[in-house]
C-alpha positions as CSV (number, residue, x, y, z in Angstrom):
1,X,6.6,16.7,-13.3
2,X,8.6,14.4,-11.1
3,X,6.9,12.7,-8.2
4,X,8.9,12.0,-5.0
5,X,7.6,8.9,-3.2
6,X,8.0,8.8,0.6
7,X,10.8,6.8,2.1
8,X,9.8,3.9,4.3
9,X,10.3,4.9,7.9
10,X,10.4,1.3,9.1
11,X,13.4,0.1,7.1
12,X,14.9,3.3,5.5
13,X,15.9,1.2,2.5
14,X,12.7,1.2,0.4
15,X,10.1,3.7,-0.7
16,X,6.4,3.5,-0.2
17,X,4.4,3.0,-3.5
18,X,0.7,3.6,-3.7
19,X,-1.7,0.9,-4.8
20,X,-5.2,1.4,-6.0
21,X,-8.3,-0.9,-6.2
22,X,-11.9,-0.9,-7.0
23,X,-14.8,-1.0,-4.6
24,X,-17.8,-3.3,-4.6
25,X,-19.7,-1.1,-7.0
26,X,-16.8,-0.7,-9.3
27,X,-15.8,2.7,-8.1
28,X,-12.1,3.4,-8.1
29,X,-10.3,3.6,-4.7
30,X,-7.2,5.7,-5.3
31,X,-4.3,5.0,-2.9
32,X,-6.1,2.2,-1.1
33,X,-2.7,0.9,0.2
34,X,0.9,2.0,0.5
35,X,3.6,-0.8,0.3
36,X,7.4,-0.7,0.9
37,X,9.4,-1.7,-2.2
38,X,11.9,-3.5,0.1
39,X,10.7,-7.2,0.1
40,X,12.5,-7.9,3.3
41,X,10.7,-5.1,5.1
42,X,7.1,-5.8,4.0
43,X,5.7,-2.7,5.7
44,X,2.2,-1.7,4.4
45,X,-0.7,0.5,5.4
46,X,-4.2,-0.2,4.0
47,X,-7.7,1.2,4.1
48,X,-10.3,-1.6,4.5
49,X,-14.0,-0.7,4.9
50,X,-13.0,2.8,6.1
51,X,-10.5,1.5,8.7
52,X,-6.8,1.9,8.6
53,X,-4.7,-1.3,9.1
54,X,-1.0,-1.5,9.5
55,X,1.4,-4.3,8.7
56,X,-1.0,-7.1,7.6
57,X,0.7,-9.6,5.3
58,X,0.6,-8.7,1.7
59,X,0.1,-11.5,-0.7
60,X,-1.3,-12.6,-4.0
61,X,-5.1,-12.3,-4.4
62,X,-7.0,-15.5,-4.9
63,X,-9.3,-13.8,-7.3
């Protein structure tokens, strides 16, 4: 089965890829964020503590 990822509507050059994470209790959080594959664009959308945030800088975790 082929999966078609959505095109980035900000730059129209990249696609949005889903990222997952784990919650405080170790429960998986599927699709916590979507990030554009175009490094120049940097568009992202995230779910943090139940709130949606757009465009915060994405970087390496210090953990």
